[in-house]
C-alpha positions in Angstrom: 7.5 18.2 -0.8 8.2 18.4 2.9 6.1 16.2 5.1 4.6 19.2 6.9 3.1 20.5 3.7 1.7 17.1 2.7 0.1 16.5 6.1 -1.6 19.9 6.0 -3.3 19.0 2.7 -7.0 18.1 3.0 -7.9 14.4 2.8 -10.2 15.2 -0.1 -7.3 16.7 -2.2 -5.2 13.6 -1.7 -8.1 11.3 -2.5 -8.9 13.3 -5.6 -5.4 13.1 -6.9 -5.4 9.3 -6.2 -8.7 9.0 -8.1 -7.3 11.0 -11.1 -4.3 8.7 -11.3 -6.5 5.6 -11.2 -8.7 7.0 -14.0 -5.7 8.0 -16.1 -4.1 4.5 -15.6 -7.5 2.8 -16.1 -7.1 1.0 -12.7 -10.0 -1.1 -11.3 -9.9 0.4 -7.8 -10.6 3.7 -6.1 -7.1 5.3 -6.5 -3.3 5.2 -6.6 -1.4 6.9 -3.9 2.2 8.0 -3.4 3.8 6.8 -0.2 3.7 10.2 1.5 0.0 10.6 0.6 -0.7 7.1 2.1 1.0 8.2 5.3 -1.0 11.4 5.5 -4.2 9.5 5.1 -3.2 7.1 7.9 -2.6 10.1 10.1 -5.8 11.9 9.2 -8.3 9.1 9.0 -8.1 6.9 12.1 -10.1 4.0 10.5 -7.8 3.9 7.4 -5.7 0.7 7.1 -2.5 -0.1 5.4 -2.2 -3.8 4.3 1.3 -5.0 3.4 1.0 -7.9 1.0 4.6 -8.9 0.8 5.9 -12.2 2.3 6.8 -12.9 5.9 10.6 -12.9 5.1 10.2 -9.5 3.5 8.5 -8.1 6.6 11.1 -9.5 8.9 14.3 -8.9 6.9 13.5 -5.9 4.7 11.1 -4.1 7.1 7.5 -3.1 7.3 5.3 -0.2 8.3 4.4 -0.1 12.0 0.8 -1.0 12.8 0.2 -2.3 9.2 -1.9 -5.4 8.6 0.4 -8.1 7.2 -1.2 -10.5 4.8 0.8 -12.4 2.1 -0.5 -12.0 -1.5 1.9 -14.8 -2.6 2.9 -17.5 -0.1 6.5 -18.1 0.9 8.6 -20.0 -0.1 6.8 -21.3 -3.2 5.4 -18.0 -4.4 2.0 -19.4 -5.1 -1.0 -17.0 -4.8 -2.4 -17.1 -1.3 -5.8 -18.6 -1.9 -6.9 -17.4 1.6 -6.0 -13.8 1.0 -9.5 -12.4 0.9 -10.5 -14.6 3.9 -7.6 -13.2 5.9 -8.4 -9.6 4.7 -12.1 -9.9 5.8 -11.1 -11.3 9.2 -8.7 -8.4 9.9 -10.1 -5.4 8.0 -13.7 -4.3 8.4 -15.4 -3.0 5.3 -16.1 0.7 6.0 -15.9 3.9 4.0 -12.3 4.4 5.2 -9.4 3.8 2.7 -7.8 0.4 2.6 -4.3 0.9 1.2 -2.2 -1.9 -0.2 1.6 -2.0 -0.2 4.1 -4.4 -1.6 7.8 -4.1 -2.7 7.2 -2.1 -5.8 3.5 -1.7 -6.4 2.7 -4.9 -8.5 1.3 -7.3 -5.9 -0.5 -4.5 -4.2 -2.1 -3.6 -7.5 -3.6 -7.1 -7.7 -4.6 -7.1 -4.0 -6.4 -3.7 -4.4 -8.3 -5.1 -7.4 -9.3 -8.3 -5.6 -10.3 -6.3 -2.5 -12.5 -4.0 -4.7 -14.2 -7.0 -6.2 -14.8 -8.4 -2.7 -16.6 -5.2 -1.7 -13.8 -2.9 -0.3 -15.0 0.1 -2.3 -12.2 2.4 -1.1 -9.2 0.2 -2.0 -6.0 2.0 -3.0 -2.6 0.9 -4.4 0.5 2.6 -3.0 2.6 3.3 -6.0 6.4 2.7 -5.7 5.8 0.2 -2.9 8.0 -0.2 0.2 11.3 -0.4 -1.7 10.7 1.3 -5.0 12.0 0.4 -8.4 15.5 -0.8 -9.1 18.2 1.8 -9.8 20.7 1.5 -12.6 22.8 -1.0 -10.7 19.8 -3.2 -10.0 19.3 -2.2 -6.4 16.1 -1.2 -4.7 15.7 1.5 -2.1 17.2 4.5 -3.9 14.4 5.2 -6.5 11.1 5.9 -4.8 9.2 3.9 -2.2 8.1 4.1 1.4 11.6 3.8 2.9 13.2 6.2 0.3 10.5 8.8 1.3 11.8 8.6 4.9 8.5 7.3 6.3 8.4 5.2 9.5 9.3 1.6 9.2 10.7 -1.2 11.5 12.7 -4.3 10.8 12.5 -7.7 12.4 
């Protein structure tokens, strides 16, 4: 679907599809978005936030979404769960009715972050399916099967 068509879609239509996905997948948060839908919400809802929960090396070397909130779900280099995740989230993202969308490499860490945020009172938490890099292709490489970058959405590196 061309970006122009998606951006013209009403916010309520996007949120309704995200909610339907969450219900079908029995997810514990408000909804599951595709990358282009998340981008459209960021453009149409000024208070919406995108929280990238990957690690600092991923942000620097793989790239990240401009103006996203960067909070590690797992710490680098050990990979342990970031025990201060919710504390950092609450310090940087105000609880409002606006969507808070979580992004990771492929949608797994962001699923857990969206669930934790929901439990912490962020009622409009969403997971961005496919993540930043998408799933691995047949050769074991990311970036060619879904994801934020594959969709041609804005990102920066370094």
